[in-house]
N, C-alpha and C positions, 0 to 999 in steps of 0.2 A: 504493500499500499504505500509506504513512504517513497519507495523508488519511482512508483508511477505517478507520485506527486512531485518528483524532481528533488526530493530531499534525501540525498545520498548519505549524508552524516547520520541521520536518524535511522535510516535503513540498515546501515552497517553496524550501528550500536546494537540494534535488536538482534541482528544476525550473530554477532560475536558473543552476545549474552546467552545464546541458546546452547544448552549443554549437549543436546542430541539433535543432529541434522541429518534428515534423509535426503534422497536425491532430489525431491521436489523443492526442498529449501535451498540446497546448493544451486539448483537451476534458477530459482527465482532470483537469488542474489546475482548470479552471472548475467541474467537477462536485464536485470535493473541496471547494472554497471554498463552493459553495452548500450542500452537505451539512452543513457546519460553521457555517452561519449568516453567512458573510461574503458576502452577496449583492451589496453595492456593489463589493467587490473582485473578485468574479467578472466583473461587467460591465466594470470597468476593464481586466481582463486581455484580455477579448474586444476592446475598442476598441484596446488596445495591439497585439494581434495584427493588426488590420486595417490598422495604420499601418506595419508592417514592409515592406521591399522584397519583392515577389512573395508576398504573404501566402497561406497555404494556404486553400483554400475550406472553409468550415463545411459540416458534414453534419448530418442530422437529429438525431443524438445530441448535437451541439454545441448545438443550439437547445433540446433538453431541458434541458441544464445551465444555459443562459441564462435560460430561463423559470423554472426552479427557483430561480435566484439572485433573480429579480424577486419571486417568491412569498415566500420567506423573509424578504425585506427590506421587503415591502409596497409595492413600486414598481408601481403599476397602470399609469401612463401609459407607463413604460418597457416593461412587458410587452406592452402593445398595439403599441408601436413595433417591438419585436423580432419579434413575431408576424407583423406586416405585412411587415417586412424579410425574413423567411424566405421569404415567398411572392413578393414583388416583386423584391427584389434578387438573391436566390440561387436563385429558381425551385424551391424545395423544397415539396413537397406535405405539409401538416401531417398527422400521424398521430394516432392515438387518444391518445397520451400528451401530445402538444402541446395538444390540445383540453381534456384534463382539467386540465392546468396552468393554462390561461387561466380556466377556471371556478374553479380554486382561488385564482387571483390576485384575481379580482373579489370572490369570496366572503369570503376572509380580511380583506379591507379593508372589509367591511360592504356592499358594492355587490350585494346579493343579487339584486335585480330585473335588474340588468345580467347577472349570471350566468346567470339564468333565460333571458333574452333571447338570450344567446350560445349556450346549449344549444339553443334552438328554431331558431337560425339555422345550425346545423351541417349541412354537406352530407350527412353520414351519420347514421344513427341513433345518438344518445348511448349510450355504453357504460356499464357498471356503475361504472367508475373515475370518469367524469365526474359521474354522479349522486352518487357517494360524496363527491366533493369538495364538492359543494353541501350534502350532509347534514352533513358535519364543520363547514362554515361556518355553517350554521343553528344548530347546537349552540352554536358559539362566540358567536353573536350572539343566541341565544334566540328564534329564529323558528320557532315549532312548526308553523305552517301550511305553510311551504315545506319543513320538515323531513318532514312527512308525506307530501308530494307526492314528494320525493326518495326516501324509503324505499319508497313504492309502486312507483315506477319501477324501483328497484333489484331488488325481489322479483319484478316482472314479468319481469326479465331473468334472475334467479336466485332462485328461490323458497326456496332453502336458504342464502342469504347471511346468515351470522350477524352481520356488521357492521352491516347495516341495522337489524336488530331490536334489537341491543344499544345502538346509539347513540340510537335513539328511546326506548327504556327509560330511558337515562340522562337524557334531557331531561325525561321525565315524573317521574322521581325527584327531579330538582332542584326541581321545582315542587310536590313532594309529592302528586302525582296517582297515588296508589297503585292506584286502580281501573284506570287506563290501563296502569300497570306490569304488573299482574296479567293484563290483557287480552293484552298483548304476549307474556308468558310462555306463556299458553294457545295463542296462535297459533304459537309456537315449538314447543311440545310437539306440537301437531296436525300440523305439518309436518315433524317429526323434525329440527328445527333445535336445535343446541346450540353453546355457546361451545367451539370446537375446541381452543384453546390456553390453558392455565393461565399466569398471569404468571410469568416466570422471569427472574431477573437473574444474570448470570455475571461474575465477577471473577477475573483472573489474579494470583496471588501467587507469585514466585519460580518461574515456569514450571509452576505447578500451577493448574488451573482449579477454581473452586468455584462450584456452582450453588445459588441460593436460590429457593425458592418461598414463597408467602404462609404464614407461620407454621410453616415446616418447618425450624427450625433445631435442633431437639432431637436430631436424629441426628448433628449435626456435632460433630467432636471438640473444637471450641472453643466449644461452645454457651454455657457459662456467661459467657465473656468477651463473646460477641456480644450476649447478652441485657443484660448490665450496661451495655455501651456504648450499646445501643439506648435503654435507659431514661435514661441520662445525656444522650444526644442530645435526647430529648424534653423532659426537664426544662429544659435550657439554651435551647432554641429557644422554648420557652413563655415563659421569663422574658424573652426578647428581643422577644416580641410575636407570635410564630407562633400562629395559630388553625387547628385542623384543619378542612378543608373537608368536613365531614359531609354537606353537601347533595348530594353525588354518590355516596352509598352507596345501593345498589339494594334495600335492605330496610327495611321499616317497623318499625325498632327504636329504642331510646333512643339519644340523642346520645352518651352515655358509652360505650355498646356499639360505636357506630360509630367513635368516636375510637380506641378500643382496637384495633379491626380495622385501621385505617389505620397504626397504629404498627408493624404487622408486615408491611406491604407488602414484596415482595422487594427493591425498590430501596433501602428504608431498611436492610434486613438486610445487604445488600451493602456499603452505605456504612459501616455499623457495623463490619463485618469489615475493611474497608479502614483505618479509623482504628485498629483494634486491631493490624493486622500491618504496615502501612506506616510507614516513618520519617517523621519531621517534615519537612514540605515536599514530600513525594513526591505526585505526582498520583494521585488515585483514579480508575481508568478501569473503567467498567461497561458491559456490553451487555445490553439488555433486549429481549425478543421482542415486546413489545406497545408501544403508545403510552404514554408516561409520563403517569401520572394527574396531575390539577391539584394534589392535595394533596402528592404526592412531589415535584413540581416546585417548589412553594412551600417545602417543608421543606429541599430541597437548597440553595436560595438562602440560607436562614438558616444551614444547617450550614457552607457555604463560608465565610461571614463569621465565624461565632463560633469555628470551629475553625481558621481561617486555612488552608484547604485549597482547591486547585482540584479540582473534581469534573467528570469527563467522562463523560456518560452518552449512549450511543447507543441510541435507541429504534427502533421499526419504521420511523419515517419519516425521522429526521435526528439529528444530534448536538446535545447541549446542554452548553455549556461554563459551569459555574457557578463564579464567582470574585467574591470581595469582596461577596457578596449579590446579584449580578446573573447573568442568564443570557444567553448570546449570541443566543438567539432573541428577546429583548426581550419575553417573555411572549406571543410571536406564533407559535404552532405548531399 
């Protein structure tokens, strides 16, 4: 529970105080560490478990946690080692999620050809998640050719998969290829595909939850304070060197309009509200339903340093712990 709330200190305190630990407890702590960006620590815990007298036997979920730890830390060789260990030492048959994580491990490290080779060597037909991992990595490393291949494979498996179309659109928008962006939109319309979820950030203050959507603070009872803080945040981080990532806006509009749109993303509104409501030194904890965008990620690093606040954001994939201008993911997510 603590690790899923982004509070690793309390999670580890509970873990170490337990006198008896079965495989479910060891797996839970490894998964919590991996989710929160502590990939190396996740692997340390696994190796520690293996050295205790009569160690519990890891199960498939344990190896999901281990491979996730390798992925978030960018540990390719160790990922290969533990994937092989799963099969040879523990006689566990890899499942879809294990294969997807191996593709992610190769892809995030920039070894895209190895990721494709791994996909082609799978004993079962690659699933949407595995191709999706490749597509995310292609976007991270700017490989349009393989991104188009991955998106095609994803839509063959699920013609209405919104993520495949949107990620490909993002890549074309970054290179200002607006003709391709419009083509993808036309394909989405023709197939009845639409982005199902608007971005939403949730923050809890004194037991009350507050939801923020893009540019929808006007109905909030503290709108004036949130707006003032959002403007102040932008002013101060710009002075410190922050530059808005307008290259990832999916519309062919002027940069000034793009920057204004970025300033009202739900993550920034939730952070502004946290700064307004929480006392000095209190951690700002936010949950976001989508993957945090590159601009909000960059802005959160600046805000954590300038306002001397730790900011914890859980997006759709993992936790990001921002502190003193750095993120626990090391810009690798």
